[in-house]
C-alpha positions as CSV (number, residue, x, y, z in Angstrom):
1,M,-37.3,1.2,-6.1
2,S,-36.9,1.5,-2.5
3,P,-33.6,-0.3,-0.6
4,E,-35.7,-2.7,1.3
5,I,-37.0,-4.1,-1.8
6,L,-33.7,-4.4,-3.4
7,W,-32.4,-6.1,0.1
8,V,-35.4,-8.5,0.3
9,G,-34.9,-9.5,-3.6
10,L,-31.3,-10.2,-2.6
11,F,-32.3,-12.8,0.2
12,L,-34.6,-14.1,-2.4
13,V,-31.8,-14.3,-4.8
14,V,-30.0,-16.6,-2.6
15,G,-33.1,-19.2,-2.2
16,L,-32.9,-19.8,-5.7
17,A,-29.2,-19.8,-6.1
18,C,-29.5,-22.9,-3.8
19,F,-31.9,-24.9,-6.3
20,D,-28.8,-25.1,-8.8
21,W,-25.2,-24.2,-7.5
22,R,-24.0,-24.5,-10.9
23,R,-25.6,-22.4,-12.7
24,A,-25.8,-19.8,-9.7
25,V,-22.1,-19.8,-9.6
26,K,-21.8,-19.1,-13.8
27,A,-24.5,-16.5,-13.1
28,A,-22.6,-14.6,-10.8
29,L,-19.4,-14.7,-13.3
30,V,-21.9,-12.9,-15.7
31,L,-23.0,-10.5,-12.9
32,L,-19.1,-10.0,-12.6
33,V,-19.2,-8.5,-16.0
34,I,-22.5,-6.2,-16.1
35,E,-22.7,-5.5,-12.6
36,G,-21.1,-2.2,-13.2
37,A,-23.3,-1.3,-15.8
38,I,-26.1,-2.1,-13.6
39,R,-24.4,0.5,-10.9
40,K,-24.0,3.1,-13.3
41,W,-26.8,3.4,-15.9
42,V,-29.8,1.2,-14.6
43,L,-30.2,1.6,-10.9
44,P,-27.6,4.3,-9.7
45,G,-29.7,5.0,-6.5
46,A,-28.9,1.5,-5.5
47,S,-25.5,1.1,-6.1
48,D,-24.0,0.0,-3.0
49,T,-26.8,-2.9,-3.3
50,I,-26.2,-4.0,-6.4
51,Y,-22.7,-4.0,-5.1
52,F,-23.2,-7.1,-3.3
53,L,-25.8,-8.9,-6.0
54,K,-23.2,-11.4,-7.2
55,D,-22.1,-12.3,-3.5
56,F,-25.6,-13.1,-2.6
57,V,-25.9,-15.2,-5.9
58,L,-22.7,-17.2,-4.8
59,L,-23.6,-17.5,-1.3
60,G,-26.8,-19.1,-2.1
61,A,-24.3,-21.4,-4.5
62,Y,-22.3,-22.0,-1.6
63,A,-25.2,-23.2,0.6
64,G,-26.4,-25.3,-2.5
65,Y,-23.0,-26.7,-2.7
66,L,-23.1,-28.0,0.8
67,L,-26.6,-29.4,0.7
68,D,-25.5,-31.1,-2.9
69,R,-25.3,-35.0,-1.7
70,D,-23.9,-35.7,-5.6
71,R,-20.9,-33.2,-5.2
72,E,-17.6,-34.7,-5.5
73,P,-15.3,-33.9,-2.3
74,T,-12.2,-32.4,-2.9
75,R,-9.8,-34.3,-1.1
76,G,-6.0,-34.4,-0.7
77,M,-3.9,-31.2,-0.4
78,G,-3.3,-31.0,2.9
79,H,-0.7,-28.7,2.7
80,M,-2.5,-26.3,1.1
81,R,-5.4,-26.5,3.5
82,V,-3.0,-26.0,6.5
83,I,-1.7,-23.0,5.2
84,L,-5.0,-22.0,3.9
85,A,-6.4,-22.2,7.3
86,V,-3.5,-20.5,9.3
87,S,-3.8,-17.5,6.9
88,A,-7.8,-17.6,7.5
89,T,-7.1,-17.7,11.4
90,F,-5.0,-14.4,10.8
91,V,-7.4,-12.7,8.6
92,V,-10.5,-13.3,11.5
93,L,-8.3,-12.7,14.5
94,Q,-7.3,-9.4,12.9
95,A,-11.5,-8.5,12.2
96,F,-11.5,-8.1,16.1
97,N,-8.4,-6.0,16.3
98,M,-9.5,-3.1,18.9
99,R,-7.4,-0.4,17.0
100,M,-10.2,-0.6,14.3
101,N,-13.1,0.3,16.6
102,S,-15.2,-0.8,14.4
103,L,-16.9,-5.0,14.0
104,V,-18.6,-3.9,10.8
105,V,-15.2,-2.5,9.2
106,G,-13.9,-6.1,10.2
107,I,-16.5,-8.4,8.9
108,F,-15.9,-6.3,5.6
109,G,-12.5,-7.4,5.7
110,M,-13.1,-10.9,6.1
111,K,-15.2,-10.7,3.0
112,V,-13.0,-9.1,0.8
113,Y,-10.0,-11.6,1.8
114,L,-12.0,-14.9,2.1
115,F,-15.6,-14.8,0.5
116,Y,-14.4,-16.6,-2.8
117,V,-12.1,-19.0,-1.5
118,P,-14.9,-21.9,-1.6
119,L,-15.1,-21.4,-5.6
120,C,-11.6,-23.3,-5.2
121,F,-13.1,-26.6,-4.0
122,M,-16.3,-26.1,-5.8
123,L,-15.1,-26.0,-9.2
124,K,-13.9,-29.7,-9.1
125,S,-17.9,-30.7,-9.0
126,M,-19.0,-28.1,-11.6
127,F,-17.9,-29.4,-14.7
128,R,-18.3,-33.3,-15.4
129,S,-16.1,-33.2,-18.9
130,S,-13.5,-31.4,-20.6
131,N,-16.0,-30.6,-23.4
132,E,-18.5,-28.9,-21.1
133,L,-15.7,-26.6,-19.5
134,E,-14.5,-25.8,-22.9
135,T,-18.1,-25.2,-24.3
136,W,-18.4,-22.9,-21.4
137,L,-15.1,-20.9,-21.8
138,R,-16.0,-20.2,-25.5
139,R,-19.5,-19.0,-24.7
140,Y,-18.2,-16.9,-21.5
141,L,-15.4,-15.1,-24.1
142,L,-18.4,-14.0,-26.3
143,L,-19.5,-11.5,-23.7
144,A,-16.2,-9.7,-24.2
145,A,-17.1,-8.4,-27.6
146,P,-20.0,-6.3,-26.5
147,V,-18.6,-5.2,-23.1
148,C,-15.0,-4.1,-25.6
149,L,-17.3,-2.3,-28.6
150,L,-19.1,-0.2,-25.4
151,G,-15.3,0.5,-24.3
152,F,-14.4,1.7,-28.0
153,V,-17.3,3.8,-27.8
154,Q,-16.3,5.2,-24.5
155,F,-13.0,6.0,-25.9
156,L,-14.4,8.2,-28.6
157,S,-16.9,9.8,-26.6
158,P,-16.3,12.9,-24.6
159,P,-15.4,12.6,-20.6
160,S,-18.4,14.6,-19.7
161,S,-20.7,11.7,-21.4
162,V,-22.7,9.7,-19.5
163,L,-21.2,6.7,-20.7
164,N,-17.9,7.9,-18.9
165,I,-18.7,7.7,-15.1
166,Y,-17.7,5.8,-12.6
167,A,-20.1,3.8,-10.0
168,T,-20.1,6.3,-7.0
169,G,-22.2,8.5,-5.7
170,D,-19.7,11.4,-6.1
171,A,-19.3,13.4,-9.1
172,V,-15.8,12.3,-9.8
173,P,-14.5,13.0,-13.3
174,I,-13.9,10.1,-15.4
175,S,-9.9,10.0,-15.5
176,T,-8.2,10.6,-19.2
177,F,-5.0,10.5,-20.8
178,G,-3.1,11.6,-23.9
179,V,-2.8,14.9,-25.4
180,H,-6.2,14.8,-26.5
181,G,-7.8,14.1,-23.3
182,N,-9.4,10.9,-24.4
183,P,-11.0,9.3,-21.4
184,R,-9.8,6.2,-19.4
185,I,-12.5,3.4,-20.3
186,T,-14.3,1.4,-17.8
187,G,-16.6,-0.8,-19.9
188,T,-19.2,-1.9,-17.9
189,F,-17.4,-1.9,-14.9
190,S,-17.6,0.4,-11.9
191,Y,-13.7,1.4,-12.7
192,I,-10.4,0.9,-14.4
193,S,-9.0,-1.6,-12.5
194,G,-12.0,-3.8,-13.0
195,H,-12.2,-3.8,-16.9
196,G,-8.0,-4.1,-16.8
197,I,-8.2,-7.2,-15.4
198,Y,-11.5,-8.5,-17.3
199,V,-9.6,-7.7,-20.5
200,F,-6.2,-9.5,-19.1
201,I,-8.1,-12.8,-17.9
202,S,-10.3,-13.0,-21.0
203,L,-6.8,-12.7,-23.5
204,V,-5.4,-15.3,-21.6
205,F,-8.2,-17.6,-22.4
206,A,-9.0,-16.7,-25.8
207,I,-5.0,-17.6,-26.4
208,V,-5.8,-20.8,-24.6
209,L,-8.7,-22.0,-26.3
210,L,-6.6,-20.8,-29.9
211,R,-4.0,-23.1,-29.0
212,V,-6.1,-25.8,-29.2
213,R,-8.1,-27.4,-32.3
214,Q,-11.3,-25.0,-33.0
215,S,-13.5,-25.0,-35.9
216,G,-13.5,-22.6,-38.4
217,I,-16.3,-20.2,-36.8
218,W,-14.9,-20.4,-33.5
219,R,-11.4,-19.6,-34.7
220,V,-12.7,-16.5,-36.3
221,L,-14.9,-15.3,-33.1
222,L,-12.0,-16.1,-30.9
223,V,-9.6,-13.9,-33.0
224,S,-12.1,-11.0,-33.4
225,V,-12.2,-11.2,-29.7
226,A,-8.8,-11.1,-29.0
227,V,-8.5,-7.9,-31.5
228,L,-11.1,-6.5,-29.6
229,I,-9.6,-7.2,-26.0
230,V,-6.4,-5.7,-27.1
231,G,-7.8,-2.2,-28.5
232,N,-9.7,-1.9,-25.2
233,T,-6.5,-2.9,-23.2
234,F,-4.7,0.2,-24.6
235,M,-7.9,2.1,-24.4
236,T,-7.9,1.5,-20.4
237,G,-4.9,3.7,-20.2
238,S,-3.5,1.3,-17.2
239,R,0.5,-0.1,-18.0
240,G,-0.3,-3.3,-15.8
241,P,-3.2,-5.1,-18.1
242,V,-0.3,-4.2,-21.3
243,L,2.4,-5.8,-19.5
244,A,0.6,-8.8,-17.7
245,E,-0.7,-9.1,-21.4
246,G,2.5,-9.3,-23.0
247,L,4.4,-11.4,-20.2
248,F,1.6,-14.2,-20.7
249,L,1.9,-14.2,-24.3
250,I,5.8,-14.5,-24.1
251,G,5.5,-17.2,-20.9
252,F,2.7,-19.2,-22.4
253,L,3.7,-19.4,-26.2
254,W,7.5,-20.6,-24.4
255,L,5.8,-23.0,-22.2
256,S,3.4,-24.2,-24.4
257,G,5.8,-25.3,-26.8
258,A,8.2,-26.6,-24.5
259,A,5.9,-29.7,-24.5
260,S,6.9,-33.2,-25.4
261,V,7.0,-33.8,-29.1
262,S,5.2,-37.1,-28.2
263,Q,2.5,-35.1,-27.2
264,T,-0.5,-34.1,-29.4
265,R,0.1,-30.2,-29.9
266,S,-2.2,-28.1,-32.1
267,S,-0.6,-25.8,-34.8
268,F,0.7,-22.1,-33.1
269,A,-0.8,-20.8,-36.6
270,P,-4.4,-19.4,-34.9
271,I,-2.2,-17.4,-32.1
272,L,0.0,-16.2,-35.1
273,V,-2.5,-15.0,-37.0
274,A,-4.5,-13.5,-33.9
275,G,-0.8,-11.5,-33.3
276,V,-0.9,-10.4,-36.6
277,L,-4.4,-9.1,-36.6
278,C,-3.9,-7.0,-33.2
279,L,-1.0,-5.7,-34.6
280,A,-2.6,-4.5,-37.8
281,A,-5.8,-3.5,-35.7
282,S,-3.9,-1.6,-33.4
283,I,-1.8,0.6,-35.9
284,Y,-4.7,1.1,-38.3
285,W,-8.0,1.3,-35.5
286,F,-6.3,2.3,-32.0
287,D,-3.5,4.4,-33.1
288,D,-4.6,7.1,-31.3
289,A,-5.4,4.7,-28.2
290,I,-1.7,3.6,-28.9
291,S,-0.1,7.0,-28.6
292,A,-2.3,8.2,-25.4
293,F,-1.4,5.0,-23.9
294,F,2.5,5.7,-24.6
295,E,2.3,9.5,-23.8
296,R,0.9,8.5,-20.0
297,A,3.5,5.8,-19.9
298,T,6.6,7.8,-20.5
299,T,5.5,10.7,-18.4
300,S,4.3,8.7,-15.0
301,D,6.1,7.3,-12.6
302,S,8.3,4.4,-13.3
303,L,6.8,1.1,-13.6
304,T,9.7,-0.7,-13.2
305,E,10.2,1.0,-9.5
306,R,6.4,0.6,-9.0
307,I,6.6,-3.4,-9.4
308,A,10.0,-3.4,-7.3
309,D,8.3,-1.5,-4.7
310,S,5.2,-4.0,-4.4
311,Y,8.2,-6.3,-3.0
312,R,10.7,-3.9,-1.5
313,E,8.3,-1.6,0.7
314,P,7.0,-4.6,2.9
315,L,10.7,-5.4,3.9
316,R,11.1,-1.6,4.9
317,V,8.3,-1.1,6.9
318,L,9.5,-4.3,9.0
319,Y,11.7,-1.6,10.7
320,E,9.3,1.5,10.3
321,E,5.8,0.4,11.5
322,D,3.8,-1.6,13.8
323,M,4.1,-5.2,12.6
324,F,1.2,-6.6,15.1
325,G,-1.8,-5.3,12.4
326,F,-3.8,-2.5,12.4
327,G,-6.8,-4.9,11.7
328,T,-8.5,-6.5,8.7
329,A,-9.4,-4.3,5.9
330,S,-8.1,-0.8,8.3
331,S,-6.7,0.3,5.1
332,H,-9.1,-0.7,2.6
333,P,-11.3,1.7,0.8
334,G,-14.3,0.1,1.2
335,G,-13.6,-0.2,5.2
336,A,-13.4,4.2,4.5
337,A,-16.7,3.9,2.7
338,L,-18.4,1.8,5.1
339,R,-17.5,4.2,7.9
340,N,-18.5,7.3,5.9
341,R,-21.6,5.3,4.8
342,F,-23.1,4.6,8.1
343,N,-21.0,7.2,10.3
344,L,-19.0,4.3,12.2
345,S,-16.2,5.6,14.5
346,D,-13.0,6.5,13.3
347,A,-10.2,4.2,14.2
348,D,-8.3,4.5,17.5
349,I,-5.1,4.2,15.9
350,A,-5.1,4.2,11.9
351,P,-2.2,2.6,9.7
352,P,-0.1,4.7,7.4
353,P,-0.9,5.7,4.0
354,A,-0.1,2.7,1.5
355,E,-0.9,2.3,-2.1
356,L,0.6,-0.8,-2.9
357,E,-1.1,-4.5,-2.1
358,P,1.6,-6.0,-0.2
359,V,1.9,-3.0,2.0
360,R,-1.7,-3.0,2.8
361,V,-1.8,-6.6,3.8
362,F,1.3,-5.8,6.1
363,F,-0.5,-3.0,8.2
364,E,-4.0,-5.0,8.0
365,L,-2.6,-8.6,9.1
366,G,0.8,-8.1,10.5
367,L,4.4,-9.8,9.7
368,V,3.2,-13.1,10.6
369,G,-0.4,-12.7,9.0
370,F,1.1,-10.9,6.1
371,L,3.8,-14.4,5.7
372,A,0.9,-16.7,5.9
373,W,-0.7,-14.9,3.3
374,Y,1.9,-14.4,0.8
375,A,2.9,-18.3,1.8
376,L,-0.8,-19.4,0.8
377,R,-0.4,-17.7,-2.8
378,S,3.3,-18.9,-3.4
379,Y,2.1,-22.6,-2.7
380,L,-1.0,-22.1,-5.0
381,L,1.2,-20.8,-7.8
382,W,3.6,-23.7,-7.1
383,T,0.6,-26.1,-7.0
384,L,-0.4,-24.9,-10.3
385,W,3.2,-25.7,-12.0
386,R,3.0,-29.2,-10.6
387,T,-0.6,-29.5,-12.3
388,S,0.6,-28.8,-15.3
389,K,3.1,-31.4,-15.3
390,V,0.4,-34.2,-14.4
391,V,-2.0,-33.4,-17.2
392,S,-1.3,-34.5,-21.0
393,S,-4.7,-33.2,-22.5
394,P,-3.7,-30.2,-24.6
395,L,-6.3,-28.4,-23.3
396,L,-6.1,-29.1,-19.6
397,R,-2.4,-28.5,-19.6
398,N,-2.8,-25.3,-21.4
399,L,-5.5,-24.1,-18.8
400,A,-2.7,-25.1,-15.9
401,L,-0.4,-23.5,-17.5
402,A,-2.5,-20.4,-18.0
403,A,-3.8,-20.4,-14.5
404,F,0.3,-20.7,-13.4
405,L,1.0,-17.2,-15.4
406,I,-1.9,-15.6,-14.3
407,H,-1.3,-16.3,-10.7
408,A,2.7,-15.8,-11.2
409,I,2.2,-12.4,-13.5
410,Q,-0.3,-11.0,-10.5
411,L,1.7,-12.6,-7.4
412,S,1.7,-8.7,-6.1
413,G,-1.5,-7.9,-7.8
414,S,-4.7,-6.8,-6.3
415,L,-6.1,-9.8,-4.9
416,V,-7.6,-8.0,-1.8
417,L,-8.5,-4.4,-3.4
418,N,-9.9,-6.0,-6.8
419,Q,-12.8,-7.8,-6.1
420,T,-12.9,-8.8,-10.2
421,F,-9.1,-10.4,-9.8
422,A,-10.5,-12.2,-6.7
423,I,-13.2,-14.4,-8.0
424,Y,-11.1,-15.1,-10.8
425,Y,-8.2,-16.0,-9.1
426,W,-9.9,-18.2,-6.8
427,L,-11.7,-19.9,-9.6
428,T,-8.2,-20.2,-11.4
429,A,-6.8,-21.7,-8.2
430,G,-9.6,-24.6,-8.5
431,F,-7.6,-26.2,-11.5
432,I,-5.6,-27.8,-9.0
433,F,-8.7,-30.1,-8.1
434,L,-10.6,-29.7,-11.6
435,L,-8.2,-30.6,-14.3
436,P,-6.5,-33.9,-13.0
437,K,-10.4,-35.1,-12.4
438,L,-10.9,-34.3,-16.3
439,E,-7.7,-35.6,-16.9
440,V,-8.6,-39.2,-15.5
441,L,-11.9,-39.0,-17.2
442,L,-10.5,-38.5,-20.9
443,Q,-7.8,-41.5,-20.3
444,F,-10.9,-43.5,-18.8
445,Q,-12.5,-43.0,-22.2
446,E,-9.9,-43.5,-24.3
447,T,-9.4,-47.1,-22.7
448,Q,-13.6,-47.8,-23.7
449,P,-14.0,-49.9,-26.6
């Protein structure tokens, strides 16, 4: 299939998504999970085009949302809007930074920073009741089962297997770990980082749903999915998802258990059962993955130092590097890929090498832009915490706490570099608007005879 036909198809997707923007957003979330599989095994020759498929679906959804006269306006949150506007201004201004010598790279930078922000404001109109939200979450979580089963097959397959490849045109060998050289799995995602954040988010919502009343069959399904997710987490060989899941479990059980005794709370038994099963499965089925993980974790650089550097490095470069910014996406791998793909000119002045995202954001947006961007992320974190205090329904309160912990644990995480996390980040930020609305609807229903 020629690239021209694929691009025409993408624009048709935009038009179709306009007609039902709610389903389009949900479809984009499914595409987010299976996109890498399409790029790696179905249409490898059109990998770059498929990369933008979900974005075209969301573009149509955005247009459909704006044209929808029945959508619910997201009023309030004036301080957040001001901080967001300031942050977006710096992102846009730096996209025209002459040092980059490429407006194309700057436009790509605006996309990676800002394209998924509308999800935050649209979420309020996506779900009309808490039951509808819970039903969708349960069904979406079932998608993790085949993804994680594929992960098991990848781990047991040799690194040279066709299942163990990245979504890149180059013959880059899959990363391995452990004394047996097992592949670090990617699931249906293009790279390890996407699968790592997916299993983390999936486990978060599995725990949230297990914390509230479920039917017997759904408890079995959710516990089974949680077991598969834990196994996949170790098989990625990444310490970040393992640490994130551990921090979330501790924080969530503590914060959700601190609710007022007057509130209706479901038993911790399902979570405890899931925890015991995950532990037993890890010892019995995933022992090779755990051994390989701990072998890598104990021989690689210090994770504590790596986390601390994500906060310390921006302070160090205040005294060492230019504070006015090198341009949006000037340090993003995607910007370099665009230059190579379209033979664009090199940057007049390139930023110094950097691995951690906070340092990259500092180099790209400059000091003031960096402060504005992380002020926005910090304000969203605080607002999610406040949201958890104004909703009392068990499901809604647990979702608010989960979103708060996601944002807190990933405060210095790769929001710009990892598009998988970017979509989930702005979607969970939308709980600020959605959950109070659903709480009001629940209270109204309870007052009806």
